[in-house]
C-alpha positions in Angstrom: 301.0 178.2 172.0 301.3 179.7 175.5 304.6 182.0 175.4 304.5 185.0 177.7 307.3 187.5 178.1 307.7 189.9 180.9 308.7 192.9 178.5 305.1 192.5 176.2 302.6 191.3 178.9 300.8 189.3 176.2 300.7 186.0 175.5 300.0 183.8 172.4 296.1 183.8 172.6 296.3 187.7 173.1 298.9 187.8 170.4 296.5 185.9 168.0 293.8 188.0 168.5 295.6 191.0 168.0 297.0 189.4 164.7 293.3 188.6 163.5 292.0 192.4 164.3 295.3 193.7 162.7 294.0 192.1 159.4 291.0 194.1 159.3 292.3 197.6 160.5 295.1 199.2 162.0 295.8 198.4 165.6 295.7 200.9 168.3 299.7 202.4 169.1 299.9 200.4 172.2 298.4 197.1 170.9 300.7 197.6 167.7 304.0 197.9 170.0 302.9 194.8 172.3 302.2 192.6 169.3 305.7 193.3 167.8 307.5 192.8 171.0 305.6 189.4 171.2 306.3 188.4 167.8 310.0 189.3 168.6 310.2 186.5 171.1 307.9 183.9 169.5 308.6 181.9 166.7 305.0 180.1 166.7 303.0 183.5 166.6 305.2 184.6 163.9 304.8 181.5 161.9 300.8 182.5 162.2 301.3 185.7 161.2 303.1 184.4 158.0 300.1 182.3 157.6 297.6 184.7 158.1 299.4 186.8 155.3 299.3 183.6 152.7 295.8 183.6 153.3 295.2 187.1 152.8 297.1 187.2 149.5 295.0 184.1 148.5 292.0 185.6 149.1 293.0 188.7 147.1 293.7 186.8 144.6 290.5 184.9 144.3 288.9 188.3 144.4 290.7 189.7 141.6 289.9 186.6 139.4 
């Protein structure tokens, strides 16, 4: 997980931090744009994003039980 693109300027490590931060609150517009651009070219980070969504949904279900 170290893919960097010239367009977005972030690597997978930075993207993972932004994905984590986005679970707690809305990202600043520039960070959101860079993350979306990175996710557009990085299948590994898209996979991580999907897994975070699965975990978030599972925690919500546990909280409502």
